[in-house]
C-alpha positions in Angstrom: -20.1 -9.1 -10.0 -17.8 -8.7 -6.9 -18.5 -12.3 -5.9 -17.7 -13.6 -9.4 -14.4 -11.7 -9.6 -13.4 -12.2 -6.0 -10.6 -14.7 -6.8 -9.2 -12.2 -9.2 -9.2 -9.2 -6.9 -7.9 -11.4 -4.0 -5.0 -12.4 -6.2 -4.3 -8.8 -7.2 -4.5 -7.7 -3.6 -2.8 -10.5 -1.7 -0.3 -11.7 -4.4 2.0 -8.8 -4.1 1.8 -8.8 -0.4 2.8 -12.4 -0.1 5.7 -12.0 -2.6 6.9 -9.0 -0.6 6.6 -10.9 2.6 8.7 -13.8 1.3 11.3 -11.6 -0.3 11.7 -9.4 2.8 11.6 -12.0 5.7 12.8 -15.3 4.1 16.5 -14.4 4.8 15.7 -14.3 8.6 14.3 -17.8 8.9 15.1 -21.4 8.2 16.7 -22.5 5.9 18.7 -19.4 5.3 19.6 -19.1 9.0 20.0 -21.9 11.5 17.8 -20.2 14.1 14.9 -18.1 12.9 14.5 -14.5 14.2 10.8 -14.9 14.5 7.9 -17.4 14.9 6.4 -18.2 11.5 3.0 -19.0 13.2 2.8 -15.4 14.5 3.8 -13.9 11.1 0.8 -15.7 9.5 -1.5 -15.0 12.4 -0.8 -11.3 12.2 -1.2 -11.6 8.4 -4.8 -12.8 9.0 -5.4 -10.0 11.6 -4.1 -7.3 9.3 -6.4 -8.3 6.4 -9.4 -8.0 8.7 -8.3 -4.7 10.0 -7.7 -3.4 6.4 -11.1 -4.4 5.4 -12.6 -2.5 8.3 -10.6 0.6 7.5 -11.9 0.5 3.9 -15.4 0.4 5.2 -15.0 3.6 7.2 -12.9 5.2 4.6 -15.6 4.7 1.9 -18.1 6.2 4.2 -16.0 9.2 5.0 -15.2 9.9 1.4 -18.9 9.7 0.6 -19.6 12.3 3.2 -16.9 14.6 1.9 -13.8 13.7 4.0 -10.9 15.9 3.1 -7.4 16.7 4.1 -8.1 16.2 7.8 -9.5 12.8 7.1 -6.4 11.7 5.2 -4.2 12.7 8.2 -6.5 11.1 10.7 -6.9 7.9 8.7 -3.1 7.5 8.4 -2.4 8.1 12.0 -5.2 5.6 13.2 -3.8 3.0 10.8 -0.4 3.4 12.4 -1.8 3.5 15.9 -3.5 0.1 15.3 -0.1 -1.3 14.4 1.5 0.1 17.5 -1.2 -1.2 19.8 -1.1 -4.7 18.4 2.7 -4.9 18.5 2.6 -3.7 22.1 0.4 -6.6 23.3 2.7 -8.4 25.8 2.5 -11.7 23.9 3.8 -10.0 20.8 6.2 -7.5 22.3 8.0 -10.1 24.6 8.8 -12.3 21.7 11.2 -9.7 20.3 11.6 -9.2 16.6 8.9 -6.6 16.4 10.3 -5.3 13.2 9.4 -8.6 11.5 5.9 -8.9 13.0 5.3 -5.3 12.2 6.3 -5.9 8.6 3.7 -8.7 8.4 1.0 -6.7 10.0 1.5 -3.5 8.0 1.7 -5.4 4.8 -1.5 -7.3 5.4 -3.4 -4.2 6.5 -2.4 -2.6 3.2 -3.6 -5.8 1.4 -6.9 -5.7 3.1 -7.3 -2.0 2.2 -6.3 -2.8 -1.5 -8.9 -5.7 -1.5 -11.6 -3.2 -0.5 -10.6 -0.7 -3.1 -10.8 -3.3 -5.8 -14.1 -4.3 -4.6 -15.4 -0.7 -4.7 -14.2 -0.3 -8.3 -15.8 -3.7 -9.4 -19.0 -2.8 -7.6 -19.1 0.5 -9.6 -18.7 -1.4 -12.9 -15.5 0.3 -13.9 -13.2 -2.7 -13.4 -13.0 -3.3 -17.1 -11.4 0.1 -17.6 -7.8 -0.9 -18.2 -6.4 2.5 -17.2 -8.2 2.3 -13.9 -6.9 -1.2 -13.3 -3.3 -0.2 -14.1 -3.6 2.7 -11.6 -5.0 0.3 -9.0 -2.1 -2.1 -9.5 0.5 0.7 -9.0 -1.4 1.8 -5.9 -1.5 -1.7 -4.5 2.2 -2.1 -4.9 2.9 1.2 -3.4 0.5 0.9 -0.5 1.8 -2.6 0.4 5.4 -1.5 0.2 4.7 1.5 2.5 2.5 -0.6 4.9 5.2 -3.2 5.4 7.9 -0.6 5.8 6.0 1.6 8.2 4.9 -1.5 10.2 8.6 -2.6 10.4 9.7 0.9 11.6 7.1 0.8 14.4 8.1 -2.7 15.4 11.8 -1.7 15.5 11.1 1.4 17.6 9.2 -0.8 20.1 12.3 -3.0 20.4 14.5 0.0 21.0 12.2 1.6 23.5 11.4 4.7 21.3 7.8 3.9 20.1 6.9 7.6 19.9 9.6 8.3 17.4 8.6 5.3 15.3 5.0 6.2 15.4 5.8 9.8 14.4 8.0 8.8 11.5 5.8 6.1 10.2 2.7 8.2 10.3 4.4 11.1 8.5 5.5 8.8 5.7 2.0 7.4 5.3 0.5 10.8 5.3 2.7 11.9 2.5 1.8 8.7 0.5 -1.9 9.3 1.0 -1.7 13.0 0.1 -0.1 11.9 -3.2 -3.1 9.6 -3.7 -5.7 12.3 -3.3 -5.7 13.3 -7.0 -5.6 9.7 -8.1 -9.0 8.9 -6.3 -10.5 12.3 -7.0 -10.3 12.4 -10.7 -10.8 10.1 -13.7 -7.7 8.2 -14.9 -5.3 10.5 -16.9 -1.6 11.3 -17.3 -1.8 13.5 -14.3 -3.4 10.9 -12.0 -0.9 8.2 -13.2 2.0 10.7 -12.4 0.8 11.1 -8.9 0.3 7.3 -8.6 3.8 6.7 -9.8 5.3 9.3 -7.5 3.5 7.5 -4.5 5.0 4.2 -5.7 8.5 5.8 -6.0 8.1 7.2 -2.4 7.2 3.7 -1.1 10.0 2.1 -2.9 12.5 4.5 -1.4 11.2 3.9 2.1 11.0 0.2 1.6 14.6 0.1 0.4 15.7 1.9 3.5 13.9 -0.5 5.7 15.1 -3.5 3.9 18.8 -2.4 4.1 18.8 -0.6 7.5 15.9 -1.5 9.7 15.3 -5.2 9.2 19.0 -6.2 9.6 19.7 -3.7 12.4 21.4 -5.2 15.5 18.9 -6.4 18.2 18.9 -4.7 21.6 20.9 -6.7 24.1 18.0 -7.8 26.0 16.2 -9.4 23.1 18.3 -12.4 21.8 17.4 -14.5 24.8 13.7 -14.0 24.4 14.1 -14.8 20.7 15.8 -18.1 21.4 12.7 -19.3 23.5 10.4 -19.3 20.6 12.5 -21.7 18.5 
């Protein structure tokens, strides 16, 4: 069943991510600006990397949940997810390009999309994919997760640009922890008005964080040392 419906769950997982990526980053590349702020090849390369990382996360997450992982697991899972973003963006070939906020957005969004794909696969595997309330909750979860993933990835990338990675890591991890805490009732109980309320609250939180990143972090001035590096990738 999972194989049969894979195109559907892939569209539900990656469709929102690609739309958000275009909406968020298109104003920083050609044709909307004469010189792009990032290398498109790296944006799509990190997109592929993030999907793989997200799928791996779901594999371990599913195992931890089956063994009774609780609050500590939620915190640990959130911090490790952000740590992966921090490590990848700190690779010299990525960091020296500048524009870490954009690469972080791509990586964070794609990790979230990979996780969403895995969650859909688990539901389809369990035979409950035809339960429309469950699908509605998963769709809301997908949008919330991908908004939060892109926003927190951008926060980490920007913090690397400004030389304050510890602050970015702390802030992004805290925001993701709160989001995942809101999702605990959603994945612990059958669909109901209560689970949908928590799901919607998580989406609202993600939307607020994303709006802040879209308006304040992505267009923030670059550190003085970065523009010259940015020109060399054009």
